[in-house]
N, C-alpha and C positions, 0 to 999 in steps of 0.2 A: 835697457833703455833708462836713460838718467832723467831725473826731473829737472827741468830748466829753472834756474834762479829768476825770480822776479826781476825784470829789467828795472833800472834807474827811473825812478817815478819824476817825470818833468813838471806836471801840473801841480799835483798835491799828493800827500801819501796818508792822509786820515779822513777822506770822505766819509761822513756816517760811521765815525767812530773807528776807523781803520778796516771796517769790513769790505770797502769799496776803494780799489786804487786806480788811478788813472795814469796812463802813458800816452804822451803825444811824441810821434816821431815821423820822419820822412826817409823813403827808401828809393833809389833808383830802379829803373827797369833792368832786369837780369838779376836782382837779388834773390838769393835762394836761402830760405831758413830751413836747414834740414829737419829731419824728424824728431821731435822732442815733445815734452809734455810740461804742464803746469801743475801745481798743486791747487792753484785757484781756477775757477770757470772764468771764461773771457768772452766779451762782446768785442769783436774786432770790427772796426767800421773805417771804410774808405772815404775820407772826405772828399778827396779826389784821387784818380788813378784807379787802376784795376789789379787784382791780385788773384791767384788761384790757391785754393786750401784743400789738401789732400788727407784725408783720414782712412782708416782701416775700410769703412763703409764706401767711400768712393771720393770723388773729385767734385769739388764746388768752385764754380766760377763766381767771383764776386766783383761784377762791374760797378760803377758809381751808382748810387741810389740803392746799394744793398750793404749788408753787414752780415757777418757769420757768428753763430753762437757755438763756442767750443766748451765742452764740459770739463771738469777737472780731471786731470790724470788721463786724458785722451791723447793719445799719439796722434800728431799732425805735423804737415810741412806747409810753407808757405812760399809761393813763387810770385814774384812781382812782376806783372806784365806790361805795365806802364806806370811811370813815375808816380809814387803814391805818397798821399799825406794821411798817415794812418793814425787813428783815435782808438785806444784800447782801454777796455774797462776791466779790472779783474774783480772778481767776487769770491771772498772766502766761503767755505762750505757752512760756517756757522752763520754768515749773514743770509745765505740763500735758505737755510733751515727754517728761517723766520718768515719766509715768503710762503703763503698759503697755496701757491700754485706752482712751486718749484719742482715738482716731480715732471712736469712737461718740459724742463730744461735739462733731463738726464741724457738727451741725445743731441748730436750736433745737427743744426740746420741753418739755411740762410734765410734772412728777413729782409724784405722789402722795406726800405727806409722810407716811410711818410715824410711829408714835410714837418709833421709834429715831432716825430721820433728824431728827425735830424737836428730840430732846433734844440730838443731837450739834451741831446748829447752835447751839442756845441756850447750849450748854456752851462753844463756841467764842468766844461774845460774853461770857461770864461771867468767863472768864480767858484772854484774849487774849494773845498773844506766843509768840515761839520757844521751844518746849520740847519734850521727847520726848512729853508728853501731848498737846500740839497737832497734833504729827506724826501720831500714832495716831488722834486723832479725823478729822483730814483724809483719811486712809487709808481708814477705816471709811466716813466719808461717801461717797467716790468709789464705793466698792463698792456702796452702797445706791442711788446714783444709777442705775447700771446695771441696776436691778432694779425701778425705780418709775415708768417711763414710762406715763402716763396720756392718751391721746389723745381722751377723750370730752368734753372741753371746747374742742376745737380746731375751727374753721369754717375750710376751705381758701379763699382769695381767688382768683378768676380774674384774669387779667392783659388779657385781649382786651377791647378798650373796650365793645363791647356787652354782652358776658358780665358785665363788671364793673358797668355802670350797672345791669343787672337785679338783680345781687347786693346793690348798695347799696339799690335800692328794698326788696328783701325785708328787710334789715337795720334799715332806717328804720322798719319796721312789721312785726315778725316775727309779731304776733298775728293778722294778717290771713291769709286763705286766697288765695294769690297764684295766678292762672290763668296758665297759660304762654302762651296767646293773647294776653292783656292785656299782660303783661311784654314778649313779642316786639313788639307793636305800639308799646309805649311806647319800646323802645329802637331801633326802626327796622330790625328784621330778621323774618325768617320764624320761624315756631314751630320748624319742623325745624332750622333754622340754630341758633337758640338751645338747642334741646334737644341737639345735636350739641357745641355749644361746652361747655356745662356738663359733660359727661362728658369731655371731652378736656382741659379747664382744671383741674377740681377731682377727677377720678375718681369724681363722684357724678352721678346723675342730678338734674335739677332738683328733682324731689319729694323725693328724699332730702336733698339739700342744704338746701331750705327746712325740713324736718323737724329737720335737725341745728340750725339756726339757733333754731328754735322751743324746741327742748328746751334749748339753751344759754341761751336767755332765761329759762326756768324756773329753772335753776341759779342764774342771776344773781339772781333775784328772791329765791330763799331765802338766798343770801348775803348780800343787803342787808336782808331781813327774816326771820330763822331762825323766826319763830313763824308765818310764813304757811302756811296748811294746803294740803295737796295738792290737795284738791278746790277750794279758791279758785284756786289757780294755775291748774289746768286749765281753770277757766270764763274766768279773766282771758285765757288764752291762745286761746281760742275753740274749744276742745274741746267736742264736743257731749256727751260723757260721760266719766265717769272711767275706764272700761275703754279707751276709745280712747286717751286720754292715756297711761294705763298701758303699753298696747301699743307706743304710738309711743316711750315712753321707753325701754322695754327694747330696742327695736330699735338704739338709739343707743348706750346706755350698758351693755346687758347686764344691767341690773338693773330691777326695777320701781321707780317712785318711792318706794314705800313702804319698800323695801330700801336705796334711795339715801339717804333722809333719816334713816332709822334709823342706818345706818352713819356718816353726816356730822354728825348732831346734835351731838356732843360739840364738834368743830371749829367748827361754825356758831354755837354758843352761846358760845364763847369771846370773841367779839367784844364 
């Protein structure tokens, strides 16, 4: 695995003494940035559009209103699901070592971008460069990151070969109702073994894991088409009724689909 070179910096290359670098770019739907890593840690923010970030731990859906933190030297790939305006901040390890709470940034995670965090990121790109203002904005941004983790768009990926093949079958067609007996037969193992593997590999039962994949698919559809109705989404995903979809959605995200869409609509419609 090679370490990716730092891309050409569009905004500026010496924010806070060179410890933080900024990159602004746009990518069309369908862009695939294959598996790579960086010497720097990065915060990747979708000012508009939707992406999917895959790491050894799992798959992270990053719709509008979200950003993803990727530690230094972590293998990852990015797939652009809807035309994206990307803002990326790169942090050197020396700079992070000065942050008293940097240990919590050793693992990847998706963050909910609050209105404050969004404005901080955009402000850094509006007036980049080393200055007391930049220093204050970066410190405030780091404080916001520690309070904004959002696991609802994360799908843990198993590593055991049979379990991973079963997971890939589900992800290839999340709208289907996947029977564990059928999946076990397709990957060449017993139902009992596959059930045990999913729990040990992902921390979720196969049923719960499939449900999470299905709900992530719903969120992805709304990110790509913000005007898609909840009822239409439920039907497209194969739910027999709106209440069944609502119950499943709440189990995964802690909110009903109506509450989620109403809360996210401003971010979704900014695309």
